[in-house]
C-alpha positions as CSV (number, residue, x, y, z in Angstrom):
1,M,0.2,0.0,0.1
2,A,1.0,3.4,-0.8
3,I,2.4,5.9,1.8
4,R,-0.1,8.7,2.7
5,D,0.3,12.4,4.3
6,Y,-2.3,13.9,6.1
7,M,-2.3,17.5,7.8
8,T,-5.9,16.5,9.1
9,V,-5.0,16.3,12.8
10,R,-8.1,17.2,15.2
11,D,-7.2,16.5,18.4
12,I,-4.4,15.7,20.5
13,V,-5.1,14.0,24.4
14,G,-1.4,12.3,26.3
15,P,-0.3,10.1,23.9
16,L,-3.0,10.1,21.1
17,L,-3.8,12.1,18.4
18,L,-6.7,12.2,16.0
19,V,-6.8,12.9,12.3
20,R,-9.6,12.9,10.0
21,Q,-10.4,12.3,6.6
22,V,-8.1,9.2,6.4
23,E,-8.5,6.6,3.9
24,G,-7.7,2.8,3.9
25,A,-6.5,2.7,7.6
26,K,-6.0,-0.1,9.3
27,Y,-5.8,-1.3,13.0
28,G,-1.7,-1.9,13.9
29,E,-0.7,0.4,11.0
30,L,2.5,1.6,11.4
31,V,2.1,6.0,11.8
32,E,4.9,8.4,11.4
33,V,4.3,11.6,13.0
34,E,6.4,14.8,12.4
35,F,7.1,17.1,14.7
36,P,7.5,21.0,14.1
37,D,11.4,21.2,14.7
38,G,11.4,18.3,11.4
39,T,12.0,15.2,14.0
40,V,10.2,12.0,13.1
41,G,8.4,10.2,15.1
42,F,6.6,6.7,15.4
43,G,3.1,5.5,16.4
44,N,0.3,3.1,15.2
45,V,-3.4,2.8,14.8
46,L,-5.7,2.0,17.7
47,E,-8.9,2.6,16.2
48,V,-10.3,3.5,12.9
49,S,-14.2,4.6,12.6
50,E,-15.4,5.7,9.3
51,D,-12.4,8.5,8.1
52,R,-11.8,9.2,11.6
53,V,-8.3,7.5,13.2
54,L,-7.1,7.6,16.3
55,I,-3.1,7.2,16.7
56,Q,-0.7,6.6,19.8
57,S,2.5,8.8,19.7
58,F,5.4,6.1,20.7
59,E,7.8,9.5,20.9
60,G,5.0,11.2,23.1
61,T,3.2,14.0,21.7
62,R,4.9,17.0,23.4
63,G,5.7,20.4,20.8
64,L,3.1,19.0,18.5
65,D,0.5,21.6,17.9
66,I,-2.7,20.4,15.9
67,G,-2.4,23.0,12.4
68,S,1.3,21.9,11.6
69,T,1.6,18.2,12.7
70,R,2.3,15.8,10.0
71,V,1.2,11.9,9.9
72,R,2.4,9.6,7.2
73,F,0.4,6.1,7.3
74,R,3.0,3.6,6.3
75,G,0.5,0.8,5.1
76,R,2.2,-1.9,7.4
77,G,2.8,-2.4,10.9
78,L,5.6,-2.2,13.2
79,E,8.1,-4.1,12.2
80,L,11.4,-5.5,13.4
81,A,14.4,-6.3,11.4
82,V,16.1,-9.6,12.7
83,S,19.4,-11.5,11.9
84,R,21.7,-13.9,13.7
85,D,23.3,-10.6,14.0
86,M,20.9,-9.3,16.8
87,L,22.9,-11.7,19.4
88,G,24.9,-9.7,21.8
89,R,23.4,-6.4,21.0
90,V,21.6,-4.1,22.6
91,F,18.5,-2.2,21.7
92,D,15.9,0.5,22.7
93,G,12.1,-0.5,23.1
94,L,11.6,-0.4,19.6
95,G,14.6,-2.4,18.3
96,R,16.7,0.2,17.7
97,P,20.5,-0.1,18.4
98,I,21.6,1.8,21.2
99,D,24.8,0.0,21.8
100,D,26.8,1.9,19.5
101,G,27.1,-0.7,16.8
102,P,25.6,-0.9,13.9
103,E,22.5,-1.1,12.4
104,I,21.2,-4.6,12.0
105,I,21.0,-5.7,8.4
106,P,18.2,-7.9,8.7
107,D,17.7,-11.4,6.8
108,E,13.6,-10.6,7.2
109,R,11.4,-7.8,8.7
110,L,8.7,-9.6,11.4
111,D,5.5,-8.0,12.5
112,V,5.8,-7.9,16.1
113,N,2.4,-8.6,16.6
114,G,3.3,-12.1,15.8
115,N,1.6,-15.1,14.4
116,P,-0.7,-17.0,17.1
117,I,0.5,-20.5,17.5
118,N,-2.4,-23.2,15.9
119,P,-3.1,-25.0,19.3
120,Y,-2.7,-27.9,17.2
121,A,0.3,-27.8,16.3
122,R,1.9,-27.2,19.9
123,D,4.1,-29.8,21.5
124,Y,3.7,-30.3,25.3
125,P,6.8,-28.8,27.1
126,S,9.2,-30.9,28.2
127,D,12.9,-31.1,29.4
128,F,14.4,-29.4,32.0
129,I,16.1,-26.2,31.7
130,Q,18.8,-25.8,34.5
131,T,19.0,-22.2,36.0
132,G,21.7,-22.9,38.8
133,I,19.2,-21.8,41.6
134,S,18.8,-24.8,44.0
135,A,15.0,-23.4,45.2
136,I,13.8,-23.2,41.4
137,D,15.5,-26.4,39.6
138,G,15.1,-28.7,42.8
139,L,11.6,-28.0,43.8
140,N,9.8,-25.9,41.2
141,P,11.7,-26.3,37.8
142,L,11.5,-24.5,34.8
143,V,10.8,-26.6,31.6
144,R,11.5,-26.3,28.3
145,G,8.4,-24.3,26.8
146,Q,6.7,-23.5,29.9
147,K,5.5,-19.9,31.2
148,L,7.2,-19.8,35.0
149,P,6.3,-16.1,36.3
150,I,8.1,-14.7,39.2
151,F,5.9,-12.7,41.9
152,S,8.0,-10.3,43.9
153,G,7.6,-6.9,45.7
154,A,9.2,-3.5,45.4
155,G,12.4,-3.7,47.2
156,L,12.8,-7.2,46.4
157,P,15.9,-8.6,44.6
158,H,14.5,-9.9,41.4
159,S,16.3,-7.9,39.3
160,E,19.8,-9.9,40.8
161,L,17.6,-13.0,40.2
162,A,16.7,-12.0,36.6
163,A,20.2,-11.7,35.7
164,Q,21.3,-14.6,37.3
165,I,18.9,-16.7,35.4
166,A,19.5,-15.0,32.2
167,R,23.6,-15.7,32.9
168,Q,22.8,-19.3,34.2
169,S,20.2,-20.4,32.4
170,S,21.3,-23.7,29.9
171,V,19.3,-26.8,28.6
172,L,20.9,-30.4,29.7
173,G,22.0,-33.2,28.2
174,R,22.0,-31.8,24.4
175,E,24.6,-29.9,22.3
176,E,21.9,-27.3,21.0
177,E,22.1,-23.7,20.8
178,F,21.0,-21.8,23.6
179,A,20.0,-17.6,23.8
180,V,18.4,-15.3,26.2
181,V,16.1,-12.5,25.2
182,F,15.9,-10.1,27.6
183,A,13.2,-7.2,27.8
184,A,13.2,-4.6,30.6
185,M,10.5,-2.2,30.8
186,G,10.3,1.0,32.7
187,I,13.4,0.7,34.5
188,T,15.7,3.1,35.8
189,F,19.3,3.7,33.9
190,E,21.3,2.4,36.8
191,D,19.0,-1.0,36.3
192,A,19.7,-1.2,33.0
193,D,23.8,-0.3,33.6
194,F,23.0,-3.2,35.9
195,F,21.5,-5.6,33.6
196,V,24.2,-4.5,30.2
197,Q,27.2,-4.9,32.6
198,E,25.9,-8.4,34.3
199,F,25.5,-9.9,31.2
200,R,29.1,-8.7,29.9
201,S,31.0,-9.4,32.5
202,A,29.6,-13.0,32.8
203,A,30.2,-13.3,28.8
204,S,26.9,-14.2,28.6
205,I,26.1,-11.5,25.8
206,E,27.3,-13.3,23.2
207,R,24.4,-15.7,23.3
208,S,21.8,-13.0,24.5
209,V,19.4,-10.0,22.8
210,L,18.4,-7.0,25.1
211,F,15.9,-4.8,24.9
212,M,15.7,-1.6,27.3
213,N,12.9,0.6,28.2
214,L,13.8,3.0,30.1
215,A,11.3,5.1,32.6
216,D,11.9,8.5,30.8
217,D,10.9,6.8,27.6
218,P,7.5,7.3,26.6
219,A,5.1,5.1,28.4
220,V,3.4,3.6,25.2
221,E,6.9,2.4,24.1
222,R,6.4,-0.2,26.6
223,I,3.8,-1.7,25.2
224,S,5.5,-2.8,21.9
225,T,8.6,-3.6,23.8
226,P,8.1,-7.0,25.3
227,R,6.3,-7.4,21.5
228,V,9.5,-6.9,20.0
229,A,11.2,-8.9,22.1
230,L,8.8,-12.0,21.6
231,T,9.2,-11.3,17.9
232,A,12.7,-11.6,18.0
233,A,12.9,-14.9,20.2
234,E,10.3,-16.5,17.7
235,Y,13.1,-15.6,14.6
236,L,16.0,-17.0,16.8
237,A,13.6,-20.3,17.8
238,F,11.3,-21.4,14.7
239,E,14.0,-19.9,11.9
240,L,17.2,-21.1,13.2
241,G,15.9,-23.6,15.6
242,M,17.5,-22.3,19.3
243,H,16.2,-22.9,22.6
244,V,15.1,-19.1,23.7
245,L,14.6,-17.9,27.5
246,V,12.6,-14.9,27.2
247,I,12.6,-12.8,30.8
248,L,10.4,-10.0,30.5
249,T,10.5,-7.6,33.7
250,D,8.9,-5.6,35.3
251,M,5.1,-6.8,33.3
252,T,3.6,-4.2,36.3
253,Y,5.1,-1.5,34.1
254,Y,3.9,-2.9,30.8
255,C,0.1,-2.9,32.6
256,E,0.7,0.5,34.0
257,A,0.9,1.7,30.7
258,L,-2.1,-0.3,29.2
259,R,-3.8,1.8,31.7
260,E,-2.2,5.1,31.0
261,V,-3.6,5.3,27.2
262,S,-6.8,3.3,28.4
263,A,-7.7,6.0,29.9
264,A,-6.4,8.5,27.7
265,R,-9.1,7.0,25.2
266,K,-11.5,7.5,28.1
267,E,-12.1,3.9,28.0
268,V,-14.6,2.2,30.8
269,P,-11.9,0.7,33.3
270,G,-12.1,-2.7,34.8
271,R,-10.3,-3.9,37.9
272,R,-8.3,-1.2,40.1
273,G,-8.5,1.2,36.4
274,Y,-6.7,-1.0,34.6
275,P,-8.8,-2.1,31.1
276,G,-11.0,-4.4,31.1
277,Y,-9.3,-6.7,28.2
278,L,-6.0,-6.8,30.4
279,Y,-6.4,-10.4,30.7
280,T,-6.9,-10.9,26.5
281,D,-3.5,-8.6,26.1
282,L,-1.4,-10.5,28.8
283,A,-2.6,-13.6,27.1
284,T,-1.2,-12.2,23.6
285,L,2.2,-11.8,25.1
286,Y,2.2,-15.4,27.4
287,E,1.1,-17.5,24.9
288,R,4.1,-16.4,22.4
289,A,5.8,-19.1,24.5
290,G,5.6,-23.3,23.8
291,R,7.2,-25.4,21.5
292,I,6.2,-26.4,17.8
293,I,5.3,-30.2,16.6
294,G,8.4,-30.7,13.9
295,E,10.1,-27.4,15.3
296,K,13.7,-27.7,16.7
297,G,13.7,-24.9,18.7
298,S,11.6,-23.3,21.8
299,I,10.4,-20.7,23.6
300,T,10.5,-20.4,27.1
301,Q,8.9,-17.5,29.2
302,I,9.8,-15.6,32.4
303,P,7.6,-12.8,33.2
304,I,8.5,-11.1,35.9
305,L,6.4,-8.7,38.0
306,S,6.1,-6.7,41.5
307,M,2.9,-6.9,42.9
308,P,1.6,-3.6,44.5
309,E,1.7,-3.5,48.4
310,D,3.0,-7.3,48.0
311,D,-1.0,-8.0,47.3
312,K,-1.1,-11.3,45.4
313,T,-5.4,-10.9,44.8
314,H,-4.4,-7.5,42.5
315,P,-5.1,-7.6,38.9
316,I,-1.7,-8.4,37.1
317,P,-0.9,-11.1,39.4
318,D,-3.9,-12.6,39.5
319,L,-4.7,-13.0,35.7
320,T,-1.2,-13.9,35.2
321,G,-1.6,-16.8,37.4
322,Y,-4.7,-18.0,35.1
323,I,-2.6,-18.1,32.0
324,T,0.7,-19.0,33.2
325,E,1.9,-22.4,33.9
326,G,2.7,-21.5,38.0
327,Q,4.5,-19.4,39.9
328,I,7.5,-18.6,41.9
329,I,7.0,-15.9,44.6
330,L,9.6,-13.8,46.2
331,S,9.2,-13.7,50.3
332,R,9.6,-10.3,52.1
333,D,10.2,-11.9,55.2
334,L,13.4,-14.4,54.1
335,H,14.7,-11.3,52.4
336,R,14.7,-9.3,55.8
337,K,16.2,-12.3,57.3
338,G,19.4,-12.0,54.3
339,V,18.5,-15.1,52.3
340,Y,19.0,-14.9,48.9
341,P,17.1,-15.6,46.7
342,P,14.0,-15.0,49.1
343,I,12.2,-17.7,47.0
344,D,9.0,-18.9,49.0
345,V,8.5,-22.6,48.0
346,L,5.5,-23.5,49.8
347,P,3.6,-21.4,48.0
348,S,5.3,-21.6,44.8
349,L,4.2,-23.6,41.9
350,S,5.7,-25.2,38.9
351,R,2.5,-26.9,37.1
352,L,4.7,-28.6,34.6
353,K,7.7,-30.1,37.1
354,E,6.6,-33.5,36.7
355,K,7.1,-33.6,32.9
356,G,10.8,-32.1,32.9
357,I,12.5,-34.1,35.9
358,G,13.2,-38.1,36.5
359,E,15.1,-40.4,34.8
360,G,16.7,-39.5,31.5
361,R,15.9,-35.6,32.0
362,T,18.0,-35.1,35.4
363,R,17.6,-37.8,37.7
364,E,15.2,-40.5,39.2
365,D,14.9,-39.8,43.1
366,H,14.6,-36.2,41.6
367,S,10.6,-36.0,41.9
368,N,10.3,-38.0,45.3
369,L,13.5,-35.7,46.7
370,S,11.2,-32.7,46.2
371,N,7.9,-34.2,47.6
372,Q,9.7,-34.7,50.8
373,L,11.8,-32.0,51.1
374,F,8.6,-29.9,50.3
375,S,6.7,-31.9,53.2
376,A,9.8,-31.4,55.8
377,Y,10.5,-27.6,55.0
378,A,6.0,-27.2,55.6
379,R,6.6,-29.3,58.8
380,G,9.3,-27.6,60.7
381,K,7.4,-24.0,59.7
382,E,4.3,-25.5,61.0
383,A,6.3,-26.4,64.4
384,K,7.8,-23.1,64.8
385,E,4.7,-21.2,64.3
386,L,3.3,-23.7,67.4
387,A,6.4,-23.1,69.5
388,V,5.8,-19.1,68.6
389,I,2.2,-19.8,70.5
390,L,2.4,-22.4,73.0
391,G,6.4,-22.4,73.7
392,E,9.3,-25.2,72.4
393,A,8.2,-27.0,75.3
394,A,5.3,-28.0,73.7
395,L,6.9,-29.7,70.7
396,T,7.6,-33.0,70.6
397,E,11.5,-34.1,69.8
398,E,10.7,-35.1,66.4
399,D,8.6,-31.7,65.8
400,K,12.2,-30.0,67.3
401,L,13.9,-31.8,64.5
402,F,12.1,-30.1,61.6
403,A,12.1,-27.0,63.1
404,A,15.9,-27.1,62.7
405,F,15.4,-28.4,59.6
406,S,13.7,-26.0,58.5
407,G,15.7,-23.2,59.2
408,E,18.9,-25.0,58.0
409,F,16.9,-25.6,54.5
410,E,16.3,-21.8,54.5
411,D,20.1,-21.2,55.4
412,R,21.3,-24.1,53.2
413,F,19.1,-24.9,50.5
414,I,17.5,-21.6,49.6
415,R,20.3,-19.3,50.3
416,Q,23.0,-19.1,47.8
417,G,25.1,-16.6,46.3
418,E,24.9,-14.4,43.2
419,Q,27.5,-16.1,41.3
420,E,26.7,-19.1,42.8
421,N,25.8,-21.8,40.0
422,R,24.5,-25.0,41.3
423,T,24.7,-28.2,38.9
424,I,21.2,-30.2,39.5
425,E,23.8,-32.6,41.1
426,D,24.8,-30.8,43.7
427,T,21.7,-29.5,44.3
428,L,20.2,-33.1,45.0
429,A,23.0,-34.2,47.2
430,L,22.2,-31.0,49.0
431,G,18.8,-32.0,49.3
432,W,19.5,-35.3,50.9
433,E,22.3,-34.5,53.2
434,L,19.8,-31.7,55.0
435,L,17.6,-35.0,55.2
436,K,19.8,-36.6,57.3
437,M,18.9,-34.3,60.0
438,L,15.8,-36.5,60.1
439,P,15.2,-39.8,61.1
440,R,14.8,-42.2,58.4
441,G,11.4,-43.5,59.6
442,A,9.8,-40.2,59.1
443,L,10.7,-39.7,55.4
444,K,7.4,-41.1,53.9
445,R,7.8,-39.9,50.4
446,V,11.2,-41.3,49.0
447,R,11.7,-45.0,48.5
448,Q,13.9,-47.2,50.5
449,E,16.0,-47.9,47.9
450,Q,16.9,-44.3,47.5
451,I,17.4,-43.3,50.8
452,Q,20.0,-46.5,50.9
453,K,21.9,-44.9,47.4
454,Y,21.8,-41.4,48.1
455,M,21.9,-41.0,52.1
456,K,25.5,-42.5,52.8
C-alpha cells in the first residue's frame, strides 16, 4: 500500500492523536508523526471509525500542535529487522540499536504482533532447563516451552534474580544452541546499566539479545517492548532452531502503560482502573511461548512482575496466574533475614515440573526428593509457628528436628550467592544431605532404595 500523508489532526490528548479524513487506514498500522522541529517519531493506529483514526505516538506528543503536525501512514504494521547478528546487541524498546553498534542488516522484517500458534501444532512442554538456582531447579523446575512467572514486590531483588537466571540458564544433556532474550520495561538508567554490565561481565552477552525501555522513555513504547522481544525470540527459535529463554521485567510497568493509554482513550475501566481487556492483552504475550511439533527450537518465558503492596490478588498477578503454568514467589520475610534468593517455596508452584524431571532428564530420585523436602519444610514451619504460640516445650522431639530442618533448609538450600551456579547434581546432593537431620522413619515420600543409595 502506498504511503499517505495527512495534516488533518483534530485533537491531541496525552499520547493520542485524532486524525480525520483518512482513507484506507488499518488497525495496528505503523505511522510516522512529524514534529514542528522536523524530527520524526513513530506511532501506530489504535482505532479506525469511518474516516477518523486514533493514533498512539511512541515518542509522546509534547511540542505537537494541531495545525502543523504531519502524519504519514506507512501501509504496514510495526516491524522488527531480524538476523543472527542480533545476538550480543542492546536495543531500545522499539528494536533500535543503542549500544553504538551498526544497524542490523536484516534477513527478514517481522510484524511485532507475531502469528498465533495453532493449538493443534503445539508440542507439550518438556525437558529440564537448569537455572543453577536450587530453590527453582530442586523444587519448582523450569521446563522447556513453559511460562513460569516470578511474583515479587517493591524492594525485593528480582532484578538480581533475573540477571542470574539469564546468565546461568542452560538446556541439559544436548549440544543445542541456547539464547536469552531479555526485555526490561520502565526501569531506571542504573538498572539498565546493571543488566548490561551483568551480561557483559559473564560473557553471556554473546548469546543474548537485550531490549531496554527506560522509565523516562514514552510509556506507550512500553506496550511494544515485550512484543518486539518476543518477535526476536520467535525468529531465533523457529527460524534458527535455537532454544530461547525470554525474560520480561517488569510486567507491572507494562500494565500501567496500558492503563495510561486506556484512560486517555476514555475507556470504561475494569478492576483498579486497568482496562477490561487486560487478561486478553496479557494472554497475547504469554501464549507466544511454547514448542511447535516438528520444529527444533522452543520459547520458554519468565515474566517478572512486582505485586503492588505485595498483594497476590491484585489484577496483574491474579490474571497472570490464570494464564501461566505456575509461579515463583519472592518472600519479604526471607529477604529481611538476609536470604538470597528469597524464594518462598511453599506457595510457589511449577505445574509442569513432573514433565521435565526424572530418569533421562534429571535423575530418577528428583520427584520424590522434591516432595520430601517440600513436606519436611512445611512441617518444620508449622512446628516453629506452634512454638511461638505455645512455647518450645510443647513440641515433641521430632517436631524440634523438623523445626531445625526448616532453618537449615532456608540457610543452606534456598540461600546461595548471586554468582553461585549449582548443577542439578549439586542441588539434589544438598537436599539428601539436609534430610540426614531427620529420622529415617519420618521420610515417607522417598523410596527405601533411594535412601540407601543417596543418604550415605
